[in-house]
C-alpha positions, 0 to 999 in steps of 0.5 A: 507546487501543489494547489490546495485542491490537489492536496485535498484530493491526495489526502482523500485518495490516501485515506481511501487507500488505507481504508482498502488496504486494511479491509483487504488485510481483514478479508484475506486472513482466512487465505493466509491460514495454515493448511492442516495436514489432517485435512483430506484433499488430494495432493495437487489440491493441497499444493494449489492450497499452499500456493494460494496461501503463499500468495496471500501472505505475500500480498499481506506483507506488501500491504503491511509495508505500504501502510506506514508509508501512506500514513507518513504521507498524511503526516507530511500533508499535516506538516506542510511538507508533502509533495517535496522530493527528499533528495533534490527538494523539488516539487513532485508532480501532481500526476506522480503523487496521484499514482504513487501517493506515498512516494517521497522522491521525484521521477529524476531522483527515484 
């Protein structure tokens, strides 16, 4: 079972992580923009730019997948159901939640 201090620490951690993900999403918007074919750069430079663009898109996709899970974790904290494994209904250890606060499963069920 999680203590009140642990829950507070996890809530702060989740909130900070959500803020970081949103900030990073805004910062990487330029990297995800399409590379115009009329921009005069060399062929290898264009390939590098396209690769960087794809990496940025993948990063954004992962951020957009993680955000709702973190927000759901905050909802679970509010409802008093955070930290309970959805499969076996046992408490998820604090260390696991601190490492991956959006997890819904204990290590055994994952």
